[in-house]
N, C-alpha and C positions, 0 to 999 in steps of 0.2 A: 094522606097526601100522596099524589102521584110522584114517581121518581123524577119526572121532569120538573115538577114544582120544587122538590128538594134541591135539585141542582141550581135552580134559579135563586132559592133562598140562600144557598151557600155563597153565592156571589153578592146578593143584595144586602144581606145582614151587615157585613163589615163596611160596605159602601154606605148604607144608611147611617151607621154609627159615625162615619167620617163626616157626613153631611150635617148630622145633628150637633156634633161637638162645638162648632163655632157659636151656636145659640147659647151655650153655657160657659162661654169664655170667662165670665166674671164669677161663676159659681162652681168652684172646684169640686165640691162633693157631688153635685149633679153630673158634672162632666165625667168624673171617674166612675160614677154609678152606671151611666150610659155605656161606657166602655166595657165594664164588667158584665153587664146584662147581655150586651152584644156578643161578647166572647163566649159566654155560657150557651146562648142560643145557637151560635154557630156550631159548637161542639155537638149539641143535641141533634142538629140537622145532619151533620156529617155521620154521626153514629146511627141515624135512621137509614142511611144509605148502606151501611156496613152489612147487615144481614142479606140484602139483595145481592151484593157482590159475592159474599161467601156462598150464596146459593147458586152461583153461576150466572146470574144476570149481569148485564152490562148496560145500565141506564144511560140513555143518550138524549141529546137535545141539540137540534140545529137551530141557530138563532137568525143568521142573516147570510145570504149568498152575496158576496161582494161582486164576483164575476163567476161565470160557470166554472166549477171545479175549485173555487176558492171560497170557503165558507167558514164563518165563525161558528164552531160546533164544539160540543162537550160530550165526553163519554167517560164513564167511571169504570176503570179497570183496576186490578189489584195493586199495582205500583202507585197509581194516583190516589187510590183509597188510603194506602199507608201514609203517603205524604200529607194528605188532607187531615188525617187523624192527628199526626204529629203537629202540624202547624196550628190547627184549631185548639188542640189541647194545651199546647205550650203558650198560646196567646193568653189564656186565662192566668197561667202562672206568671208570665211576664207582665201582665197588666197589674196584678197585685204587687209584684216586686217594684214596678215603676212608680206606683203611688208612694211607697216608702222611700225610694231612692230620690225621686225628683223633689219631694217635700223636704227630705233631709238636706239636699244640696241647695234648697231654695232656688231651683233652676228657673230661668226665664223662659218665655214662650212655650209654656207647658201645653196649651191648647193645640198649637201647631205640632208639637211632639206627638200627642195622642191622635191627631188628625192624620198625620203622615203614617203613623203606625197602622192605623185602621186601613188606609189605602193600600199599604204594603201587604197586609193580610188578604185583602180582596184580590190583589194581583197574584198572591201565592195560591189562593183557591183556584183562580183561573188557570194557572200553570198546572196545578195538580189534576184538574178535571178536564184539561184540554183534550179534544178529540182529534186534532191534527196539528201539524207543525205551524201552520199559519196562526192559529189561535194561541198556541204556546208562545210564539214569537211576540205577539202583541202584548200579552200579559208579562212576558219576560222583560220587555222594555219598560212597561209601566212600573214594574218592581224597581228597576234602576232609578227612574226619575223620582219615584215616591220616597226612596230611601236616601237620596242625595241631601235633602234638608236635615235629615237625622244625623248624617255623618258630619255636617257642618254646624250642628245645633249650638255648640258653644260659642261660635262666632269669632274665635281667635284666628290669628294669621295661620297658625298650624292647622286648624280645622278647615279653613278655606282652601289651603293648599292640598290637604288630604281629599277634600271634596272634588277639586279640579282633577286630581289624579284618578279618583273614583270614576267620574264621568268619562274622562278621556279613555281609560282602559276598557271599561265595560261597554260604552257606546261605540268606541272605536273598533273593538273586536267584533261586536255584533254587525256593524256596518261593513267592515272590510272583509270579514270571513264568514260569519254566520248567515247573513242575508244572501250572499252569492250561493252558499250551500243550499239554501232553501230553493232558490231559483233553479239551480241545476237539478235538484231532486224533482221539482215540479215538471220541468221540461222532459226529463228522462222517464219518470214513472207516470206522468200525467195525473198525479194525485199527491196530496200531502197528508193523507189519512194515516193514522196509526193502525197498523194491522198486525196480528200475530204472524210471525214468520217474516215480517218485513215487506217492503215494496220495491226494493232495488235489485233483488235476485234476478239475474238473467237480462236486466235492462241496461246495465253499464258494465264495462270491462272490469277485470280484477284490479288493474292499475287505477282506474277511476274510483273504485271503491276505497282504495287506500287514501287517495287525495281527498275525497269527500269526507272520510272519517277525520282526517287532519283538520279540515275546515270546521267541522262540527265541534271537535274537541277544543281547539284553540279559540274558535269563535265564541264558545261558551266560557268566557273568561271568569264568570262567577264561580266556576269550579276551582279556580286558583291553581290550575296545573302549571308548573314551572315551564317557561319563564314568565307567564302572565299572572304573577301572584303578588306583585309589589303593592297593589292597591289595598290588600287586606291588612297587613301590619300597619300601614299608614292610617287606615280608618279607625284604629284603636284610640284616636283622640276623642271619639264620640263618647257620650255617656254610656255607662255599663249596660243599661237595658237595650241600647242600640247595638252594642257589641254582641249581646246575647241574640238579638234578632238577626244580625248579619251571619253569625256562626251556627246557630242551632235551629232557628225557626224558619228562616226564609231564604236569604240571599245565596250563601254558598250551597245550602241544601238544594235550592232551585237549580244551581249549576250542575251538581253531580246527578241530580234527578233527571235533568235534561239529557245529559250524556248517556245515562243508563237507559232511559226511555227510547232515545234515538237508536241506540245499538240494538235494542230488543225489537222495537216496532217499526223502525224505518229501514235499517240495514238487514236485520235478522241475524241472530247468532250463528245459525248454521251456514248462512251465506258468507259471513266474514271468516268463519273457521275454515271453510272450503277454499276461499280465495287466498288466504295466507298473506294478504297485503296489509293486514291490520296488526300483525304481530309486534310491530314497533311500539305500540301503545303500552305493552307490558313494561318495556324498558323506560319509557317516558314517565309512566306512573310510578314505577319502582324508584327511579332516581329522585323524583319529587318527594316520595315517602322518606327516603334516607337523608337527603340533603336538608329538607325542612326540619327533620328531627335533630340533625347535627347543629343547625342554626339555633334551634330552640334551646339547646344546652347552654348557649352563650348569652342568652337574654336574662338580664337582671329584672327588668320591668315585667311584672306578672302578666299583664294583659298581652304584651308582645310575645312572651313565651307561649301563652295560650293560642295566640294568633298563628304562630308557626306550627304549633301542634295541630291546629285545624287544617292547615295546608297539607300536612303529612297524613293525618287521619282520613281526610276525605279522598285522598288519592288511593286509599285502600279500596274505596268504592269503584274508582276508575280501574284499578288493578284487577278487581274481581270481574268487572264487565269485560276487560280486555282478554281474559282467559277464554271467553267464548264457549262456556259450558253451562248447562243448567244449574249445577251445584254452585258454581262460582257466582252466578247471577243471584241465586238465593242468598248467598252470603253477603253480597254487595247490598241487596235490599235490606237485610237485617241490620247491616252496619249503619245505614242511613238512620234507622230508628234509634239504635243504641247510641250513636254519636250525638244525636239530638238531645236526649235526656241527660247524657253525661256532660256534654260540653256546656249546656245551659246551666247546669249545677256549678261548674267551675267558674263561669263568668259571674253568676250570681254571688258566689263566694268572694270573687275578686272585688266586686262592688261592695259587699258587706265589710270586707277588710278595709277598703278605702274609706267608708263612712264611719265604721266603728273604731278603727285603729289609726286612721289617717296615714296608712302605709300603702305604697304602690310597688315598692321594690322588694324582691325576694330577700336580698341581703339584710333588710330591716325587719324581717318577719319573725325573728327569734322570740319565742314565748307567746306569739299571737294566739296560738291554739289553746293556751291555758286560760285566756280570758274570753275567747270566742270559740268555745268547744263545739257548739252546734254548727257554726260555719265551717270550721276546719274538719270536723267529723264528716260532714257532707262532702267537703273537698277531697278528703281521703278516699271515700267510697267512689267518687267519680274518677279520681286518679287511677284507682285499681281497674276501673272499667276501660279507661283509655289504654292502659297497659295490656288489658285482655285477660285479667285474672278472674276466674269463677269465684263466687257466684254473682258476677256482675254481667250486665248485658253486653258489654264490649267483647266478651269472650266468644259469643255465638257467631257473629259475622266473620271474625278472624278465623275461627275454627273451620267453617265451611269453605272459606276461600283457600285456606291452607290445604284442606283435604282435596279440593279441586286441583290445586297446583301439583300436589303429589301424584294425583291420579293421572294427569297427562304428562308427567315428567317435566314440568316447568320449574326447574331447580333455581333459576334466577328469582322467580316469585317467592319460592320457599325461603331462599336466603334473605330476601327483603323483609319478609314477615318476621323471621327470627331476629335479624339484626335490629330492625326497628322496634321490636318489642323490648329488647335490651336498652335501646336508646330512650324509649318512653319511660322505662323505669328510672333511667339515669336523670331525666329532667323533671319527673314528678315526685319520686320518693324523697329526694333531699328537701323539697319544699315542705312536705308533711313532717319530716324529721325536725327541721329547723323550727317550724311553727309550734311543735309540742316540746321543744327543748326548754330546760329551766334557764331563766335569766337571772343575772345578778342585780338585785334591787327591784323595787316595785315599778310597774308601769301603769299608774292609775288612769292614764288617758285611754287605755284599752277597754273596750266593752263591746258586747254584741250590738249589731245594728238594730234599727227598729224592727218590730215583729213582722210588718208587711214585707220586709226583705228576707228575714230569716225563715219564715214559714214556707215560702215557695221553694227555697233551696233545699230544705229538709224533705219536702214532698217529692221533688225531682230526684233527690238522692235515693229515696225509698223506691221510686219508680225504676231507677237504675238496677236495683236488685230484683224488684218484682218482675221486670221484663225477662230476667234469667229464670226465675222460679216458675213463672206462668207466662211462657212465651207464645201461647196458642194463637192469639189474634195476629201479631206480626208474622209469626211463622206460617200460618195458613195463607196469608196474603202473599208472602214471599214464595211459598211453595206453588201457589196457583200461577204466579208469574213465571216461575221456572218451568212448570208443566206446559205453559203455552208456547214455549220456545220452538217446539217441534211441530206446531200447528201450521199447516200450509197456508200461505197468504190467500185470502179470498179475493178473487178477481184481480190479483196482482199480475 
């Protein structure tokens, strides 16, 4: 198959799954089989693109010119390749997990759930493989719309309120901040293409660069940079597989991916470093990391604690991007991958505890690990990754960001990483300790969740360690991204 065909298939497969699912609304086994087959096929297609990217090729496809200079186009570069592998691979794990969770909960509207999930994955593929800002924006908005029914899936008043906040903040930020940023960029640079070295160098003033950066960062509300983070904890009313999608597979990952991609391919790291008007982003990201970690310490509900952990952890990516050095960008890219496998493990575990132990609050988790050893063992591994302890994947990204911060004397960033690491330990380790503590008397109601839930979380926990032991593929992609930062913009 040609590279262009593979790009088309990466978009068509999840879309086809979504279109087929309503045909099997009354046949659960067939519906779920279609989902799993589609997820496996998507990963195969994405992995077929990987050798091309590692060999230095950049497969591209122009689909439709809306107006001259404004085209729906796709181009596979290292950062997008990394994101596509993460999303397609974790779709398989999340699909298996969802079968166990949704059946155990006897959830209603399961066909709608799998339909919206497939559309969200298609949108994520469009974001990952986008060749310009216009294409990215279209799929970014599709991702918001397709995940709204998932956030409100339970149909309760709380879920509907969370859904309204979700749409208000994400669509509002896109309309008020992100869309004007795209328009300004197009007028100034006369293109929205992603190019190594950026497209804004020399075409706008340094002050304008700083203002544009703010529009992009806060307009990309999916990244949950404070103060535009409230929607994420509220969205935890959704079923746990949706929480895993929001945090690990698609939504917030799409946010930080967009910020990193815009800094690298629209602004250009060297351009921002020379201008000096984007230095404020280090402090915004750093404050988000610390404040979100401090709030996480006070949360008794497990999913809310994990939500604030995500707000903190993904601002490491923004922090790395804001240092404007190749080494920091390498660390930021690695942290996207590490956080994905670690955080999906944590949310899978939270759902397993909910189903198997009927417990949602940390204060009630004493002894849970003794009856759910697979679940809590995986949770412990993922927790160490979030803290940044080797040999887990979370160590790698933090390490490179820390080295970059020390290398340029950015001591505020160094302090943020050190303090937040201690805070991470403060809100993760007590959960593990409590879960494996001995309880007085038997708790016969505790048991492992169904195997379709436990098996995926064990696999993702293993991946969390494997990514540290064998980091070659994510590291090569992240290194290729960092090496492209000094490439002069072509025709910019």
